[in-house]
C-alpha positions as a LaTeX table, in Angstrom:
\begin{tabular}{lrrr}
\hline
Residue & $x$ (\AA) & $y$ (\AA) & $z$ (\AA) \\
\hline
Unk1 & $-0.25$ & 0.34 & 0.16 \\
Unk2 & 1.27 & 3.38 & $-0.89$ \\
Unk3 & 2.19 & 5.77 & 1.99 \\
Unk4 & 1.30 & 3.50 & 4.69 \\
Unk5 & 2.73 & $-0.07$ & 6.03 \\
Unk6 & 0.63 & $-2.84$ & 7.62 \\
Unk7 & 1.93 & $-4.59$ & 11.05 \\
Unk8 & $-0.13$ & $-6.86$ & 13.11 \\
Unk9 & $-3.04$ & $-6.16$ & 10.92 \\
Unk10 & $-2.78$ & $-2.01$ & 11.80 \\
Unk11 & $-1.95$ & 0.34 & 9.35 \\
Unk12 & 0.15 & 3.72 & 9.87 \\
Unk13 & 0.41 & 6.24 & 7.13 \\
Unk14 & 2.42 & 9.58 & 7.31 \\
Unk15 & 0.56 & 11.79 & 5.28 \\
Unk16 & 2.98 & 14.58 & 5.81 \\
Unk17 & 6.01 & 12.92 & 5.89 \\
Unk18 & 7.29 & 15.24 & 2.82 \\
Unk19 & 6.54 & 18.51 & 4.37 \\
Unk20 & 7.03 & 17.83 & 7.80 \\
Unk21 & 10.42 & 19.76 & 8.58 \\
Unk22 & 8.20 & 22.72 & 6.97 \\
Unk23 & 5.60 & 22.47 & 9.06 \\
Unk24 & 8.28 & 22.26 & 12.06 \\
Unk25 & 9.87 & 25.33 & 10.53 \\
Unk26 & 7.61 & 28.12 & 12.39 \\
Unk27 & 8.18 & 26.54 & 16.09 \\
Unk28 & 12.11 & 26.26 & 15.33 \\
Unk29 & 11.95 & 30.21 & 14.03 \\
Unk30 & 10.45 & 30.95 & 17.28 \\
Unk31 & 12.91 & 29.48 & 19.39 \\
Unk32 & 15.59 & 30.66 & 17.51 \\
Unk33 & 14.31 & 33.84 & 18.14 \\
Unk34 & 13.15 & 34.01 & 21.39 \\
Unk35 & 15.09 & 31.72 & 23.40 \\
Unk36 & 18.69 & 31.06 & 21.61 \\
Unk37 & 19.35 & 34.69 & 20.09 \\
Unk38 & 19.18 & 36.28 & 23.44 \\
Unk39 & 21.07 & 33.32 & 25.11 \\
Unk40 & 23.80 & 33.88 & 22.29 \\
Unk41 & 23.81 & 37.64 & 23.10 \\
Unk42 & 24.41 & 37.15 & 26.81 \\
Unk43 & 27.25 & 34.79 & 26.35 \\
Unk44 & 28.53 & 36.93 & 23.85 \\
Unk45 & 28.03 & 40.16 & 26.55 \\
Unk46 & 29.75 & 38.05 & 29.08 \\
Unk47 & 32.95 & 37.98 & 27.48 \\
Unk48 & 32.75 & 42.30 & 26.70 \\
Unk49 & 34.10 & 44.92 & 28.56 \\
Unk50 & 32.39 & 47.17 & 31.27 \\
Unk51 & 31.42 & 50.62 & 29.90 \\
Unk52 & 32.01 & 53.05 & 32.34 \\
Unk53 & 28.25 & 54.81 & 32.63 \\
Unk54 & 26.80 & 51.05 & 31.27 \\
Unk55 & 26.68 & 49.15 & 28.70 \\
Unk56 & 29.60 & 47.00 & 27.38 \\
Unk57 & 32.87 & 47.95 & 25.20 \\
Unk58 & 33.29 & 45.69 & 22.34 \\
Unk59 & 36.58 & 44.35 & 23.67 \\
Unk60 & 36.47 & 40.40 & 24.73 \\
Unk61 & 38.21 & 39.31 & 27.95 \\
Unk62 & 37.34 & 36.95 & 30.65 \\
Unk63 & 37.18 & 39.89 & 33.23 \\
Unk64 & 33.84 & 38.85 & 34.51 \\
Unk65 & 34.24 & 35.60 & 35.02 \\
Unk66 & 37.45 & 36.58 & 36.33 \\
Unk67 & 35.73 & 38.60 & 38.90 \\
Unk68 & 33.00 & 36.45 & 39.71 \\
Unk69 & 35.50 & 33.79 & 40.90 \\
Unk70 & 38.76 & 35.80 & 42.15 \\
Unk71 & 39.38 & 38.75 & 43.94 \\
Unk72 & 42.54 & 40.76 & 43.40 \\
Unk73 & 41.92 & 43.78 & 45.41 \\
Unk74 & 40.47 & 47.33 & 45.02 \\
Unk75 & 42.94 & 48.45 & 42.25 \\
Unk76 & 43.26 & 44.40 & 40.85 \\
Unk77 & 47.12 & 44.41 & 41.43 \\
Unk78 & 46.65 & 42.01 & 44.25 \\
Unk79 & 47.36 & 38.20 & 44.35 \\
Unk80 & 44.39 & 36.49 & 43.40 \\
Unk81 & 41.90 & 35.32 & 45.99 \\
Unk82 & 38.95 & 33.13 & 46.10 \\
Unk83 & 35.53 & 35.59 & 45.83 \\
Unk84 & 33.21 & 33.98 & 48.45 \\
Unk85 & 30.72 & 36.83 & 47.97 \\
Unk86 & 29.48 & 35.85 & 44.78 \\
Unk87 & 29.57 & 31.88 & 45.45 \\
Unk88 & 28.02 & 32.63 & 49.00 \\
Unk89 & 25.33 & 34.26 & 47.24 \\
Unk90 & 24.86 & 31.39 & 44.79 \\
Unk91 & 24.83 & 28.48 & 47.72 \\
Unk92 & 21.96 & 30.50 & 49.27 \\
Unk93 & 20.22 & 30.90 & 46.64 \\
Unk94 & 20.73 & 26.77 & 45.90 \\
Unk95 & 19.61 & 26.05 & 49.58 \\
Unk96 & 16.80 & 28.38 & 49.46 \\
Unk97 & 15.43 & 26.98 & 46.21 \\
Unk98 & 15.86 & 23.08 & 47.65 \\
Unk99 & 14.16 & 24.15 & 50.79 \\
Unk100 & 11.24 & 25.55 & 48.45 \\
Unk101 & 10.89 & 22.38 & 46.21 \\
Unk102 & 10.89 & 20.58 & 49.66 \\
Unk103 & 8.77 & 22.69 & 51.37 \\
Unk104 & 6.36 & 22.51 & 48.10 \\
Unk105 & 6.71 & 18.70 & 47.54 \\
Unk106 & 5.30 & 18.13 & 51.49 \\
Unk107 & 2.56 & 20.40 & 50.78 \\
Unk108 & 1.78 & 19.11 & 47.33 \\
Unk109 & 2.15 & 15.87 & 46.89 \\
Unk110 & $-0.69$ & 15.00 & 49.17 \\
Unk111 & $-3.15$ & 17.98 & 47.61 \\
Unk112 & $-2.18$ & 16.51 & 44.41 \\
Unk113 & $-2.82$ & 12.90 & 45.35 \\
Unk114 & $-6.55$ & 14.27 & 47.03 \\
Unk115 & $-7.60$ & 15.94 & 44.36 \\
Unk116 & $-6.48$ & 13.11 & 41.78 \\
Unk117 & $-8.71$ & 10.80 & 44.09 \\
Unk118 & $-11.88$ & 13.20 & 43.99 \\
Unk119 & $-14.84$ & 12.09 & 41.99 \\
Unk120 & $-14.26$ & 13.15 & 38.63 \\
Unk121 & $-16.91$ & 15.21 & 38.15 \\
Unk122 & $-15.45$ & 17.70 & 40.74 \\
Unk123 & $-11.70$ & 17.30 & 39.54 \\
Unk124 & $-11.60$ & 20.40 & 37.49 \\
Unk125 & $-13.05$ & 22.55 & 40.17 \\
Unk126 & $-10.33$ & 21.81 & 42.30 \\
Unk127 & $-7.54$ & 22.37 & 39.61 \\
Unk128 & $-9.39$ & 25.00 & 39.34 \\
Unk129 & $-9.04$ & 26.46 & 42.68 \\
Unk130 & $-5.38$ & 25.78 & 42.90 \\
Unk131 & $-4.95$ & 27.72 & 39.50 \\
Unk132 & $-6.73$ & 31.10 & 40.63 \\
Unk133 & $-3.58$ & 32.69 & 42.24 \\
Unk134 & $-2.34$ & 32.56 & 38.55 \\
Unk135 & $-4.83$ & 35.12 & 38.05 \\
Unk136 & $-3.12$ & 37.91 & 39.60 \\
Unk137 & 0.37 & 39.41 & 38.84 \\
Unk138 & 3.26 & 37.67 & 40.41 \\
Unk139 & 4.47 & 40.96 & 41.92 \\
Unk140 & 1.20 & 41.76 & 43.21 \\
Unk141 & 1.04 & 38.40 & 44.94 \\
Unk142 & 4.30 & 38.95 & 46.31 \\
Unk143 & 3.70 & 42.40 & 47.85 \\
Unk144 & 0.23 & 40.82 & 49.28 \\
Unk145 & 2.57 & 38.04 & 50.77 \\
Unk146 & 4.02 & 40.90 & 52.18 \\
Unk147 & 1.47 & 43.14 & 53.74 \\
Unk148 & 0.30 & 39.88 & 55.40 \\
Unk149 & 3.49 & 38.86 & 56.90 \\
Unk150 & 4.38 & 42.57 & 58.02 \\
Unk151 & 4.87 & 43.20 & 61.93 \\
Unk152 & 1.50 & 44.93 & 61.78 \\
Unk153 & 0.26 & 42.68 & 59.35 \\
Unk154 & $-3.27$ & 40.33 & 59.77 \\
Unk155 & $-1.00$ & 36.98 & 60.77 \\
Unk156 & 0.60 & 39.08 & 63.65 \\
Unk157 & $-2.91$ & 40.52 & 64.57 \\
Unk158 & $-4.38$ & 36.96 & 64.38 \\
Unk159 & $-2.04$ & 35.40 & 66.39 \\
Unk160 & $-2.26$ & 38.18 & 69.35 \\
Unk161 & $-5.79$ & 38.27 & 69.37 \\
Unk162 & $-5.54$ & 34.37 & 70.32 \\
Unk163 & $-3.10$ & 34.98 & 72.59 \\
Unk164 & $-0.24$ & 32.45 & 70.83 \\
Unk165 & 2.13 & 35.20 & 71.17 \\
Unk166 & 2.43 & 38.50 & 73.28 \\
Unk167 & 4.68 & 40.54 & 70.50 \\
Unk168 & 4.89 & 40.87 & 66.85 \\
Unk169 & 7.05 & 37.94 & 65.21 \\
Unk170 & 9.23 & 39.86 & 62.58 \\
Unk171 & 9.23 & 37.68 & 59.36 \\
Unk172 & 9.71 & 40.29 & 56.65 \\
Unk173 & 13.37 & 40.35 & 55.79 \\
Unk174 & 14.28 & 36.57 & 56.81 \\
Unk175 & 14.79 & 33.58 & 55.15 \\
Unk176 & 11.38 & 32.33 & 56.63 \\
Unk177 & 9.92 & 35.14 & 54.40 \\
Unk178 & 11.73 & 34.37 & 51.54 \\
Unk179 & 10.58 & 30.64 & 51.73 \\
Unk180 & 6.96 & 31.43 & 52.40 \\
Unk181 & 7.24 & 33.27 & 49.26 \\
Unk182 & 8.68 & 30.86 & 46.68 \\
Unk183 & 6.36 & 28.65 & 48.14 \\
Unk184 & 3.62 & 30.39 & 47.58 \\
Unk185 & 4.83 & 31.59 & 43.96 \\
Unk186 & 5.24 & 28.34 & 42.52 \\
Unk187 & 3.35 & 25.51 & 44.48 \\
Unk188 & 0.87 & 25.01 & 41.48 \\
Unk189 & 3.85 & 23.77 & 39.75 \\
Unk190 & 4.30 & 20.95 & 42.17 \\
Unk191 & 1.01 & 20.19 & 42.52 \\
Unk192 & $-0.16$ & 20.12 & 38.31 \\
Unk193 & 2.57 & 17.49 & 37.61 \\
Unk194 & 2.20 & 15.37 & 40.29 \\
Unk195 & $-1.97$ & 15.31 & 40.07 \\
Unk196 & $-1.31$ & 14.58 & 36.28 \\
Unk197 & 1.10 & 11.49 & 37.37 \\
Unk198 & $-1.28$ & 10.46 & 40.20 \\
Unk199 & $-4.84$ & 10.65 & 37.88 \\
Unk200 & $-3.35$ & 7.80 & 35.42 \\
Unk201 & $-2.24$ & 5.82 & 39.11 \\
Unk202 & $-3.95$ & 2.26 & 38.74 \\
Unk203 & $-5.38$ & 2.09 & 42.41 \\
Unk204 & $-5.50$ & $-1.22$ & 42.13 \\
Unk205 & $-1.99$ & $-1.90$ & 42.72 \\
Unk206 & $-2.66$ & 0.01 & 46.59 \\
Unk207 & $-5.46$ & $-2.61$ & 47.08 \\
Unk208 & $-3.34$ & $-5.28$ & 45.90 \\
Unk209 & $-0.32$ & $-3.95$ & 48.26 \\
Unk210 & $-3.14$ & $-3.80$ & 51.34 \\
Unk211 & $-4.22$ & $-7.29$ & 50.82 \\
Unk212 & $-0.65$ & $-8.39$ & 50.88 \\
Unk213 & $-0.86$ & $-6.41$ & 54.69 \\
Unk214 & 1.16 & $-3.76$ & 53.42 \\
Unk215 & 1.12 & $-0.83$ & 55.73 \\
Unk216 & 0.08 & 2.94 & 54.09 \\
Unk217 & 3.38 & 3.82 & 54.49 \\
Unk218 & 4.95 & 0.96 & 52.69 \\
Unk219 & 2.61 & 1.32 & 50.39 \\
Unk220 & 3.37 & 4.89 & 49.67 \\
Unk221 & 6.57 & 3.99 & 49.84 \\
Unk222 & 7.08 & 1.19 & 47.69 \\
Unk223 & 4.12 & 1.37 & 45.25 \\
Unk224 & 2.82 & 4.67 & 44.64 \\
Unk225 & 5.87 & 6.74 & 44.89 \\
Unk226 & 7.77 & 4.34 & 42.22 \\
Unk227 & 4.52 & 5.01 & 39.72 \\
Unk228 & 4.21 & 8.22 & 40.40 \\
Unk229 & 7.72 & 9.43 & 40.31 \\
Unk230 & 7.99 & 11.20 & 36.92 \\
Unk231 & 5.21 & 13.64 & 38.14 \\
Unk232 & 7.35 & 14.07 & 41.29 \\
Unk233 & 10.30 & 14.79 & 39.25 \\
Unk234 & 9.19 & 17.20 & 36.46 \\
Unk235 & 7.06 & 19.26 & 40.07 \\
Unk236 & 10.74 & 19.58 & 41.61 \\
Unk237 & 12.08 & 20.99 & 38.72 \\
Unk238 & 9.44 & 23.11 & 38.14 \\
Unk239 & 9.86 & 24.47 & 41.09 \\
Unk240 & 13.74 & 24.52 & 41.53 \\
Unk241 & 14.35 & 26.18 & 38.53 \\
Unk242 & 12.36 & 29.47 & 38.66 \\
Unk243 & 12.97 & 29.69 & 42.59 \\
Unk244 & 16.75 & 29.47 & 41.89 \\
Unk245 & 16.41 & 32.64 & 39.63 \\
Unk246 & 13.71 & 34.30 & 41.35 \\
Unk247 & 14.29 & 38.20 & 42.35 \\
Unk248 & 11.08 & 39.45 & 43.23 \\
Unk249 & 10.98 & 36.87 & 46.70 \\
Unk250 & 14.11 & 37.77 & 47.84 \\
Unk251 & 13.77 & 41.64 & 46.97 \\
Unk252 & 10.47 & 42.41 & 48.45 \\
Unk253 & 10.43 & 39.74 & 51.34 \\
Unk254 & 13.99 & 39.31 & 52.27 \\
Unk255 & 15.90 & 42.54 & 52.38 \\
Unk256 & 19.29 & 43.28 & 51.63 \\
Unk257 & 20.84 & 40.39 & 53.72 \\
Unk258 & 19.05 & 37.46 & 51.81 \\
Unk259 & 20.34 & 38.55 & 48.39 \\
Unk260 & 19.82 & 35.82 & 46.05 \\
Unk261 & 21.00 & 35.24 & 42.17 \\
Unk262 & 17.99 & 36.76 & 40.41 \\
Unk263 & 19.06 & 40.08 & 42.73 \\
Unk264 & 22.42 & 40.02 & 42.16 \\
Unk265 & 21.85 & 39.82 & 37.70 \\
Unk266 & 18.88 & 42.42 & 38.34 \\
Unk267 & 20.88 & 44.72 & 40.06 \\
Unk268 & 24.09 & 44.80 & 37.65 \\
Unk269 & 21.73 & 45.58 & 34.81 \\
Unk270 & 19.09 & 47.84 & 36.26 \\
Unk271 & 21.01 & 49.11 & 39.31 \\
Unk272 & 23.76 & 51.60 & 40.29 \\
Unk273 & 26.47 & 48.80 & 39.36 \\
Unk274 & 25.79 & 48.70 & 35.39 \\
Unk275 & 28.34 & 45.96 & 34.87 \\
Unk276 & 26.46 & 43.80 & 32.37 \\
Unk277 & 29.12 & 41.55 & 31.49 \\
Unk278 & 29.49 & 40.99 & 34.96 \\
Unk279 & 25.80 & 40.14 & 35.08 \\
Unk280 & 25.94 & 38.70 & 31.29 \\
Unk281 & 28.72 & 36.16 & 33.17 \\
Unk282 & 26.90 & 35.50 & 36.43 \\
Unk283 & 23.57 & 34.44 & 34.06 \\
Unk284 & 25.80 & 32.23 & 31.87 \\
Unk285 & 26.66 & 30.43 & 35.07 \\
Unk286 & 23.13 & 30.27 & 36.24 \\
Unk287 & 22.08 & 28.76 & 33.43 \\
Unk288 & 24.99 & 26.32 & 33.43 \\
Unk289 & 23.61 & 25.12 & 36.81 \\
Unk290 & 20.04 & 25.00 & 35.40 \\
Unk291 & 21.54 & 23.05 & 32.77 \\
Unk292 & 23.13 & 20.41 & 34.75 \\
Unk293 & 20.26 & 19.77 & 37.02 \\
Unk294 & 17.97 & 18.98 & 33.98 \\
Unk295 & 20.71 & 17.00 & 32.51 \\
Unk296 & 21.04 & 14.81 & 36.00 \\
Unk297 & 17.40 & 14.60 & 36.10 \\
Unk298 & 17.02 & 13.38 & 32.35 \\
Unk299 & 19.39 & 10.69 & 33.10 \\
Unk300 & 18.20 & 9.27 & 36.06 \\
Unk301 & 14.58 & 9.34 & 34.13 \\
Unk302 & 16.31 & 7.59 & 31.21 \\
Unk303 & 18.01 & 4.89 & 33.43 \\
Unk304 & 14.43 & 4.35 & 35.11 \\
Unk305 & 12.98 & 3.74 & 32.15 \\
Unk306 & 15.76 & 1.48 & 30.76 \\
Unk307 & 15.67 & $-0.50$ & 34.06 \\
Unk308 & 11.74 & $-0.89$ & 33.87 \\
Unk309 & 12.16 & $-1.91$ & 29.91 \\
Unk310 & 14.52 & $-4.74$ & 31.31 \\
Unk311 & 12.26 & $-5.76$ & 33.74 \\
\hline
\end{tabular}
């Protein structure tokens, strides 16, 4: 049969085989324009020289990366020492993003499981409620969180009125406030992928585990989690990556003492620093970290699929 093949009684035909690449052309054009293009510009800028009033001078060097990793003194004539300032900012950002991911997982997994086990007629309503915060701009939501957590805010007023505390808690400009801001901002990114995975889960497996006298904890750890692992990994990536580069929550809720990567990069382009090459270099280092996380996750998922196929 022309244009098709038979295999086991089924017929497969690729009607658009001849124009497949042309159909993908618009998507490739968009990716090259809005993704690859800006990344290439950022990469080139990271090797240029800082212009005194902001901007760049087209003289290629490694000064931006050298500034990130080494301290050569005020006038640049001292022996290089490791620059722990920026490294500590990156480490703090990784730690904050990891904690936000863990908290989102601990809250998001039970939430997703609850939604996925509701009757089919009510699941759409629960998913709708999860996505309602995204109807409002992230900046407005973060400012609202600051209003909620401030010393004279509703949270402290409620705790004082109930007698739980005797004086207002100082939450704003702390790591806790940043964690709450990241958690509030990206929790749906954890819930939705896990919900999609749990929705496809065969609950008869849990029943079989219970029939074999497995406790709920063992069933969760040995049966449910391995089955929904792709959704958990996807949710963790979707929370960790934007949390790593976030700057609204650290700026508005954390203050200067809780500087993170996104705030550092933003300050180089919009603040008084005006060091575009250094901001570009910091962005490329952040991108490299994100790519490493994605590659490790992809390899682990590929190995898990290969092991499952062998079994």
